[in-house]
BADRENDO-243123 format. One line per field, with one value per residue (C-alpha): x, y, z. Coordinates in nm, 3 decimals. Example, Ala and Ser with C-alpha at 12.3 -4.5 7.8 and 13.67 -1.06 7.14 Angstrom:
2
u: c(1.230 1.367)
v: c(-0.450 -0.106)
w: c(0.780 0.714)
This chain:
181
u: c(6.909 6.976 6.846 6.756 6.661 6.668 6.635 6.482 6.551 6.261 6.359 6.143 5.855 5.599 5.728 5.732 5.359 5.273 5.487 5.328 4.976 5.065 5.202 4.886 4.683 4.863 5.017 4.913 5.078 5.251 5.439 5.670 6.001 6.299 6.627 6.968 7.233 7.592 7.818 8.135 8.469 8.824 9.084 9.219 8.863 8.905 8.524 8.449 8.739 8.604 8.245 8.123 7.882 7.857 7.566 7.383 7.041 6.799 6.430 6.139 6.392 6.765 6.916 7.280 7.329 7.620 7.604 7.832 7.806 7.669 7.740 7.435 7.405 7.038 6.979 7.158 7.208 7.353 7.398 7.242 7.261 7.075 6.928 6.768 6.980 6.835 7.063 7.189 7.450 7.599 7.613 7.797 8.049 8.113 8.173 8.408 8.596 8.674 8.837 8.570 8.486 8.188 8.295 7.972 7.648 7.327 6.961 6.656 6.285 6.119 5.761 5.687 5.431 5.360 5.291 5.190 5.491 5.736 5.837 5.814 5.972 6.000 6.314 6.404 6.769 6.962 7.145 7.060 6.683 6.418 6.443 6.199 6.338 6.183 6.289 6.186 6.222 6.347 5.999 5.829 6.053 5.994 5.615 5.622 5.826 5.584 5.291 5.451 5.575 5.938 6.204 6.468 6.731 6.664 6.745 7.009 7.198 7.444 7.418 7.338 7.700 7.817 7.528 7.630 7.993 7.893 7.668 7.957 8.195 7.933 7.854 8.211 8.088 8.287 8.016 8.125 7.790 7.442 7.226 6.921 7.001)
v: c(7.758 7.971 7.808 8.054 7.923 7.986 7.752 7.808 7.573 7.397 7.352 7.054 6.831 7.074 7.351 7.113 7.043 7.412 7.493 7.219 7.337 7.695 7.568 7.365 7.675 7.866 7.595 7.285 6.954 6.771 6.463 6.309 6.151 6.000 6.093 5.917 6.173 6.112 6.425 6.349 6.529 6.477 6.334 6.695 6.823 7.065 7.081 7.190 7.440 7.600 7.615 7.339 7.049 6.719 6.517 6.197 6.173 5.878 5.933 5.854 5.927 5.945 6.289 6.406 6.769 7.017 7.341 7.642 7.929 8.278 8.547 8.665 8.806 8.725 8.412 8.083 8.105 7.844 7.804 7.458 7.202 6.879 6.593 6.248 5.939 5.600 5.378 5.513 5.248 5.264 5.650 5.621 5.381 5.617 5.913 5.717 5.583 5.935 6.003 6.133 5.959 5.971 6.252 6.274 6.066 6.209 6.124 6.323 6.288 6.572 6.697 6.917 7.193 7.454 7.815 7.998 7.864 7.880 7.547 7.500 7.190 7.037 6.830 6.577 6.489 6.249 6.415 6.783 6.764 6.949 7.246 7.442 7.521 7.777 7.775 8.011 8.364 8.620 8.775 8.442 8.347 8.671 8.633 8.283 8.384 8.667 8.432 8.193 8.473 8.384 8.648 8.734 8.750 8.377 8.263 7.999 7.992 7.722 7.380 7.062 6.942 7.249 7.229 6.866 6.966 7.235 6.988 6.738 7.004 7.112 6.752 6.622 6.347 6.180 6.044 6.063 6.064 6.176 5.870 5.724 5.407)
w: c(0.705 1.008 1.329 1.601 1.945 2.332 2.630 2.965 3.264 3.424 3.786 3.899 3.806 3.956 3.735 3.443 3.494 3.515 3.203 3.009 3.110 2.994 2.661 2.592 2.626 2.354 2.132 1.954 2.068 1.779 1.904 2.157 2.050 2.216 2.052 2.042 1.930 1.842 1.814 1.615 1.617 1.493 1.732 1.800 1.845 1.552 1.486 1.846 1.849 1.536 1.669 1.438 1.522 1.326 1.459 1.370 1.529 1.549 1.638 1.410 1.129 1.090 1.039 0.976 1.075 1.045 1.236 1.258 1.505 1.421 1.676 1.866 2.222 2.295 2.086 2.015 1.632 1.403 1.026 0.995 0.710 0.769 0.577 0.627 0.591 0.537 0.748 1.087 1.146 0.798 0.817 1.152 0.995 0.712 0.945 1.147 0.835 0.723 1.060 1.302 1.628 1.860 2.095 2.284 2.290 2.439 2.455 2.521 2.536 2.356 2.332 2.029 2.019 1.751 1.854 1.538 1.339 1.628 1.778 2.157 2.290 2.637 2.670 2.942 2.961 3.181 3.477 3.378 3.390 3.208 2.957 2.748 2.408 2.170 1.809 1.529 1.431 1.689 1.692 1.731 2.017 2.190 2.144 2.288 2.582 2.648 2.630 2.870 3.111 3.052 3.116 2.868 3.153 3.218 2.854 2.810 2.479 2.583 2.414 2.598 2.590 2.781 3.024 3.086 3.140 3.382 3.568 3.594 3.740 3.990 4.102 4.069 3.826 3.546 3.312 2.949 2.782 2.879 2.822 2.994 3.199)
């Protein structure tokens, strides 16, 4: 499956409230979940260097995901393969036994909304704050952005790891992972 998405930064709690009010006018609320994510890599970081992502996620289910980059200027696109696993801890052990290690651990609280088949999510992440993520077809993303008065020039196609790295540089911090305390 090809995943297509964009993010928009939500600057503060006041903007968060206004954004959520706008979303509720055009989209149906689905659920809220807290995610625990482990991104794995090889000791030489060969997955990251190749633009690959191997992630194990725990929320209401356990999901193993592999992603590879697809070039796109206006959207974040990835070839994505994912499936449910029964046991999070056993899956983590298997991944580690074949030579991968937890390179980055991050958590987020996510609210899901459905806008005519396009997913709109509000993410809260430690340190880096709030983001609006829109995932679907290019046309669906553009339509959702238009309905929410979001500008294409403000799109973010960077992943949360890189946003965290940028935040650490800006604030001269050395946290390894992005987890709630």
